C-alpha positions in Angstrom: 17.8 -0.3 -7.0 15.9 -3.3 -8.1 12.5 -3.3 -6.5 9.0 -2.6 -7.6 6.5 -0.9 -5.3 2.9 0.3 -5.5 1.0 3.2 -4.0 -2.8 3.1 -4.1 -6.0 2.3 -2.3 -6.6 -1.0 -0.5 -8.0 -2.7 -3.6 -5.0 -1.7 -5.8 -2.5 -2.7 -3.1 -4.2 -6.0 -2.4 -4.2 -6.8 -6.2 -0.5 -6.1 -6.6 0.3 -8.0 -3.4 -1.6 -11.1 -4.8 0.5 -10.6 -8.0 3.7 -10.8 -6.0 4.6 -7.2 -5.4 6.0 -7.2 -1.8 6.5 -3.5 -1.3 3.1 -1.6 -1.2 1.8 1.5 0.5 -1.9 2.2 1.1 -2.8 5.8 0.4 -6.2 7.4 0.4 -5.3 11.1 0.3 -2.6 13.3 -1.2 -0.9 13.6 2.2 -0.7 9.8 2.6 0.6 9.5 -1.0 3.3 12.0 -0.4 4.5 10.2 2.7 4.4 6.9 1.0 6.3 8.3 -2.0 9.0 9.7 0.2 9.3 6.5 2.1 9.8 4.6 -1.1 12.4 7.1 -2.4 14.4 6.5 0.9 14.3 2.8 0.1 15.7 3.4 -3.4 12.9 1.6 -5.2 13.5 1.5 -9.0 9.8 1.4 -10.2 6.9 3.0 -8.4 3.4 2.2 -9.6 0.9 4.8 -8.5 -2.8 5.4 -9.4 -3.4 8.2 -11.8 -5.7 10.0 -9.3 -3.0 10.0 -6.5 -0.3 11.0 -9.0 -2.3 13.9 -10.2 -2.8 15.1 -6.7 0.9 15.0 -5.8 2.3 15.8 -9.3 4.3 18.8 -8.0 5.7 16.8 -5.1 6.8 14.0 -7.5 8.4 16.5 -9.8 10.2 18.3 -7.0 11.6 15.0 -5.5 12.8 13.3 -8.7 13.3 16.2 -11.0 14.8 15.0 -14.3 16.1 11.8 -12.9 15.4 8.6 -14.8 15.0 6.5 -11.7 12.7 5.7 -10.1 10.4 5.1 -13.1 6.9 6.2 -12.2 4.2 4.2 -13.8 0.7 5.6 -13.4 -2.2 3.2 -13.6 -6.0 3.7 -13.5 -7.7 3.0 -10.2 -10.8 1.0 -9.8 -12.9 3.8 -11.2 -11.0 3.8 -14.5 -8.6 6.3 -16.2 -8.6 9.9 -15.0 -9.4 12.7 -17.3 -6.4 14.9 -16.6 -3.7 12.2 -16.9 -0.7 13.0 -18.9 0.9 11.0 -21.7 3.3 8.9 -19.6 5.4 7.7 -22.6 6.1 11.2 -23.8 7.0 12.2 -20.2 9.3 9.2 -19.9 11.0 10.0 -23.3 11.5 13.6 -22.3 13.1 12.6 -18.9 15.4 10.0 -20.5 16.7 11.8 -23.6 15.7 15.4 -22.8 13.6 15.9 -26.0 9.8 16.5 -25.9 7.9 14.4 -28.4 5.2 16.5 -30.2 2.2 14.9 -31.8 
């Protein structure tokens, strides 16, 4: 595992490709995002960047597929419309997955 991949709409994917990310999947719906996510898991990608909107739509699918595994690291980014209202605190989630302790504010 040593690759970075991105899942998002055409604008997000194009931006990351221009930035040098070679592995990218265009997804405009929850179904397309699930298919793209599964494909990237099969390729043993170590970091998956996904838009917050898509991640929120497939949150249960992501949790079922990776469970408490540390890799791949899932990084959620805002899409072209900005940050989503229901996005979770990514750092707290990552800490909980890595060390098994939930950080409370």
